[in-house]
C-alpha positions as CSV (number, residue, x, y, z in Angstrom):
1,X,-123.4,134.4,-199.0
2,X,-119.7,135.6,-198.1
3,X,-119.1,132.7,-195.7
4,X,-119.9,129.8,-197.5
5,X,-117.2,127.6,-197.9
6,X,-115.9,128.9,-194.1
7,X,-115.9,126.2,-191.3
8,X,-118.4,126.0,-188.5
9,X,-116.5,127.6,-185.4
10,X,-115.1,130.5,-187.8
11,X,-118.8,131.4,-188.8
12,X,-120.0,131.7,-186.1
13,X,-117.3,133.8,-184.8
14,X,-118.4,136.3,-187.4
15,X,-121.7,136.1,-186.5
16,X,-121.9,136.9,-182.8
17,X,-119.7,139.6,-183.7
18,X,-120.8,143.2,-183.2
19,X,-119.4,144.7,-186.8
20,X,-120.5,142.1,-188.7
21,X,-124.3,143.4,-187.4
22,X,-123.9,146.4,-189.6
23,X,-124.5,144.1,-192.2
24,X,-127.9,142.9,-190.4
25,X,-130.5,145.3,-191.8
26,X,-131.9,148.0,-189.2
27,X,-132.5,146.6,-186.4
28,X,-128.7,145.2,-185.6
29,X,-127.3,148.2,-187.2
30,X,-129.1,150.9,-184.5
31,X,-128.4,148.5,-181.6
32,X,-124.4,148.7,-182.5
33,X,-125.2,152.2,-182.4
34,X,-126.7,151.9,-179.1
35,X,-123.9,150.3,-177.2
36,X,-121.2,152.6,-179.4
37,X,-122.8,155.6,-177.6
38,X,-123.5,154.2,-174.3
39,X,-119.5,153.1,-174.4
40,X,-117.6,155.1,-176.8
41,X,-115.0,153.0,-176.7
42,X,-116.4,150.0,-177.4
43,X,-116.5,150.7,-181.1
44,X,-113.8,154.1,-181.5
45,X,-111.0,151.9,-179.2
46,X,-111.4,148.4,-180.5
47,X,-113.9,148.1,-183.0
48,X,-115.9,145.9,-180.8
49,X,-113.3,143.4,-180.0
50,X,-112.3,142.4,-176.7
51,X,-110.1,145.5,-174.7
52,X,-108.2,144.7,-170.8
53,X,-110.2,147.2,-169.2
54,X,-112.8,146.3,-166.0
55,X,-116.6,147.5,-167.0
56,X,-115.9,150.9,-166.5
57,X,-113.6,151.5,-169.6
58,X,-110.4,152.1,-167.2
59,X,-107.7,150.0,-168.0
60,X,-105.3,147.3,-166.2
61,X,-102.9,148.6,-163.7
62,X,-100.5,148.4,-161.6
63,X,-102.6,150.0,-158.7
64,X,-104.7,146.4,-158.9
65,X,-102.4,145.3,-157.0
66,X,-102.0,145.7,-153.3
67,X,-99.1,145.0,-151.4
68,X,-98.5,145.9,-147.6
69,X,-95.2,144.4,-146.2
70,X,-97.3,142.4,-143.5
71,X,-98.5,138.7,-144.7
72,X,-101.5,139.0,-142.0
73,X,-103.2,141.8,-144.0
74,X,-102.4,140.5,-147.2
75,X,-103.4,137.6,-146.6
76,X,-106.7,139.2,-145.2
77,X,-107.0,141.4,-148.2
78,X,-106.9,138.3,-150.4
79,X,-110.1,137.5,-148.4
80,X,-111.8,140.2,-148.8
81,X,-111.3,140.0,-152.5
82,X,-112.6,136.4,-152.9
83,X,-115.8,137.4,-151.3
84,X,-116.2,140.5,-153.2
85,X,-115.8,138.6,-156.8
86,X,-117.9,135.6,-154.7
87,X,-121.2,138.2,-155.1
88,X,-120.0,139.4,-158.5
89,X,-120.4,135.9,-159.7
90,X,-124.0,135.3,-158.4
91,X,-125.2,139.6,-160.1
92,X,-123.7,138.3,-163.0
93,X,-125.8,135.1,-163.2
94,X,-128.9,136.8,-163.3
95,X,-128.6,138.9,-166.1
96,X,-127.8,135.6,-168.5
97,X,-130.2,132.2,-169.0
98,X,-127.5,131.0,-171.7
99,X,-126.7,127.2,-169.8
100,X,-123.6,127.4,-171.4
101,X,-122.4,130.8,-169.7
102,X,-123.6,129.9,-166.8
103,X,-122.1,126.7,-166.0
104,X,-118.7,129.1,-166.9
105,X,-120.0,131.7,-164.1
106,X,-120.7,129.1,-161.2
107,X,-117.5,127.5,-162.3
108,X,-115.5,130.4,-161.2
109,X,-117.8,131.3,-158.9
110,X,-117.0,128.1,-157.0
111,X,-113.0,128.6,-157.0
112,X,-113.5,131.9,-155.3
113,X,-115.0,129.8,-152.5
114,X,-112.1,127.8,-153.4
115,X,-109.5,130.3,-152.9
116,X,-111.6,132.0,-150.2
117,X,-110.5,128.7,-148.1
118,X,-107.1,128.3,-148.9
119,X,-106.2,131.8,-147.6
120,X,-108.2,131.5,-144.7
121,X,-106.2,128.2,-143.6
122,X,-103.1,130.1,-144.6
123,X,-103.9,132.5,-142.3
124,X,-104.5,130.4,-139.6
125,X,-101.0,128.8,-139.6
126,X,-99.6,132.7,-138.5
127,X,-99.1,132.8,-135.0
128,X,-99.9,135.1,-133.7
129,X,-102.0,136.7,-136.8
130,X,-103.6,139.5,-134.5
131,X,-103.6,142.2,-134.4
132,X,-101.8,143.3,-137.2
133,X,-98.0,143.9,-137.5
134,X,-95.5,144.3,-134.8
135,X,-97.1,147.0,-132.0
136,X,-99.9,145.4,-129.6
137,X,-103.2,148.0,-129.2
138,X,-102.8,150.3,-126.3
139,X,-105.1,149.0,-123.2
140,X,-106.6,152.1,-122.1
141,X,-108.3,152.6,-125.7
142,X,-108.5,149.0,-127.0
143,X,-112.2,147.6,-125.4
144,X,-113.9,150.7,-125.2
145,X,-117.0,151.2,-127.6
146,X,-118.9,154.5,-127.6
147,X,-122.2,155.1,-127.7
148,X,-122.7,157.6,-131.3
149,X,-126.4,156.5,-132.1
150,X,-129.5,159.5,-131.8
151,X,-132.1,157.7,-130.5
152,X,-132.0,153.8,-129.9
153,X,-128.2,151.9,-129.8
154,X,-128.0,149.2,-131.2
155,X,-126.0,146.5,-128.7
156,X,-124.6,142.9,-129.8
157,X,-121.3,141.5,-129.6
158,X,-119.7,143.9,-131.0
159,X,-120.0,146.2,-128.3
160,X,-121.2,144.2,-125.3
161,X,-120.1,141.4,-123.5
162,X,-117.1,139.2,-124.1
163,X,-117.5,139.4,-128.0
164,X,-114.4,138.1,-130.1
165,X,-111.7,138.8,-127.1
166,X,-109.9,136.0,-124.9
167,X,-111.8,134.7,-121.8
168,X,-112.0,137.0,-119.1
169,X,-111.7,139.9,-121.2
170,X,-114.8,142.3,-122.4
171,X,-116.3,145.2,-124.1
172,X,-116.1,148.3,-121.8
173,X,-119.5,150.4,-123.5
174,X,-119.3,154.4,-122.6
175,X,-123.1,155.0,-122.8
176,X,-122.2,159.1,-122.7
177,X,-118.8,159.7,-124.8
178,X,-119.0,163.5,-124.2
179,X,-119.3,163.2,-120.0
180,X,-116.4,160.7,-120.3
181,X,-114.3,162.5,-122.0
182,X,-114.3,165.2,-119.6
183,X,-113.9,162.8,-116.9
184,X,-111.0,161.4,-118.5
185,X,-109.3,165.3,-119.2
186,X,-109.8,164.0,-123.1
187,X,-108.9,160.3,-122.6
188,X,-105.3,161.8,-121.2
189,X,-106.2,160.1,-117.4
190,X,-108.3,157.2,-118.6
191,X,-107.0,154.1,-117.0
192,X,-106.3,150.5,-117.7
193,X,-109.5,148.1,-117.2
194,X,-109.1,145.4,-114.6
195,X,-108.9,142.7,-117.6
196,X,-106.4,145.2,-119.4
197,X,-103.3,143.9,-120.6
198,X,-100.3,145.0,-118.5
199,X,-98.3,147.4,-120.1
200,X,-95.0,145.3,-120.0
201,X,-96.8,141.8,-121.3
202,X,-97.2,144.7,-124.4
203,X,-94.0,145.5,-124.8
204,X,-92.5,141.8,-124.2
205,X,-95.0,140.8,-127.4
206,X,-93.7,143.5,-129.5
207,X,-90.0,142.9,-129.2
208,X,-90.7,139.3,-129.7
209,X,-92.7,139.9,-132.8
210,X,-89.9,142.2,-134.0
211,X,-87.2,139.8,-133.4
212,X,-89.3,138.1,-136.1
213,X,-89.7,140.5,-138.2
214,X,-85.9,141.5,-138.5
215,X,-85.2,137.6,-139.3
216,X,-87.3,137.8,-142.5
217,X,-85.4,140.4,-143.2
218,X,-82.3,139.4,-142.8
219,X,-79.1,140.4,-145.4
220,X,-79.3,138.5,-148.2
221,X,-76.2,135.6,-147.6
222,X,-77.1,131.9,-147.0
223,X,-75.8,131.9,-143.6
224,X,-77.9,134.7,-142.1
225,X,-80.5,133.7,-143.5
226,X,-80.2,130.5,-142.4
227,X,-80.0,132.1,-139.0
228,X,-82.7,134.2,-138.9
229,X,-85.1,131.8,-140.5
230,X,-84.0,129.8,-137.5
231,X,-84.4,132.6,-134.8
232,X,-88.3,133.6,-136.7
233,X,-88.9,130.3,-135.6
234,X,-87.1,129.8,-132.4
235,X,-89.2,133.2,-131.6
236,X,-92.1,132.2,-133.3
237,X,-92.3,128.4,-131.0
238,X,-91.9,130.4,-127.7
239,X,-94.9,132.5,-128.8
240,X,-97.7,129.1,-129.7
241,X,-96.4,127.5,-126.7
242,X,-96.9,130.3,-123.8
243,X,-99.9,131.6,-122.9
244,X,-100.6,134.5,-120.4
245,X,-103.1,133.1,-117.0
246,X,-106.2,135.4,-119.1
247,X,-105.8,133.0,-121.9
248,X,-104.1,135.5,-124.2
249,X,-101.0,135.1,-125.9
250,X,-97.8,136.1,-124.0
251,X,-94.9,135.4,-122.7
252,X,-93.9,132.6,-119.5
253,X,-93.9,134.9,-116.8
254,X,-90.0,135.6,-115.8
255,X,-88.9,135.6,-119.3
256,X,-87.7,138.6,-121.8
257,X,-87.9,138.1,-125.4
258,X,-84.4,140.1,-125.3
259,X,-82.8,139.8,-129.2
260,X,-80.7,137.5,-129.8
261,X,-77.8,138.9,-131.2
262,X,-77.5,139.6,-134.8
263,X,-74.7,137.7,-137.4
264,X,-71.8,139.6,-138.1
265,X,-73.0,140.7,-141.6
266,X,-70.3,140.4,-143.8
267,X,-70.8,141.7,-147.8
268,X,-71.2,138.7,-150.0
269,X,-68.6,138.8,-152.9
270,X,-70.1,137.6,-155.9
271,X,-67.2,134.7,-156.2
272,X,-68.1,133.9,-153.1
273,X,-71.7,133.4,-154.2
274,X,-70.7,130.8,-157.7
275,X,-68.8,128.8,-154.8
276,X,-71.8,127.9,-152.4
277,X,-73.8,127.6,-156.0
278,X,-71.5,125.1,-157.5
279,X,-71.3,123.2,-154.0
280,X,-74.7,123.5,-153.5
281,X,-75.3,121.9,-157.0
282,X,-72.8,119.2,-156.7
283,X,-73.9,118.4,-153.3
284,X,-77.9,117.9,-155.5
285,X,-76.2,115.9,-157.7
286,X,-77.6,118.3,-160.9
287,X,-75.3,120.2,-163.2
288,X,-76.5,123.9,-164.8
289,X,-74.7,127.0,-166.8
290,X,-73.8,130.0,-164.4
């Protein structure tokens, strides 16, 4: 009766509000009480209104943001997040029969697949992108897997054959880890497999990748940044264009990735920055306030 003369949309919104359900008889009253007992914050803190929390009532915060300072790591983290979100939407679809809610959930689920493809494609444009970071893996241990099973050992491409390694490389499986540890004096005397990368080659790649990272972290100042980008792009082209004889990413024989001399870094005064901005604005035909 109190809602007579009210627009249909506003009336519908009031009808679905859990608080108005308290006035609709004992069954609705008991339902609201049950929800409040299950999650006291439902009524105590928000009176049934929407809250910016997760399903456990934990408020959103900056802890939900992950950044590692390495673009390849962040891309893989994004890919994993999209995968988890896609599965959650699948689970949510099992809890509703409302056709419009299902259409919304399916649309959001589909967008997770789209984002997964975008992040995967972005990761593929970064070369090399494995292993993450700058430092290369120790060739003595990187191909080694250990049989830690009590009973039948599970074998597959994750611990036998070539797996995901480049052509000419394969897993080195240890059936008796205890015996192997004693024979190698706790891995201290373990040698590099015949197909393993030479340590000097790893050092060359590390120097080249360090050169790229240094260029990306150049001191602010247009000339320094431009020089850094040129150094970064030049080094990446060398890494892409040169391949080790076994098919691994590397540098051409006889060439070293000696760091390029770094541009002399001088403090950039504010007046100089303003001059650069004015020149750029005039050159682009735009105008603006400083």
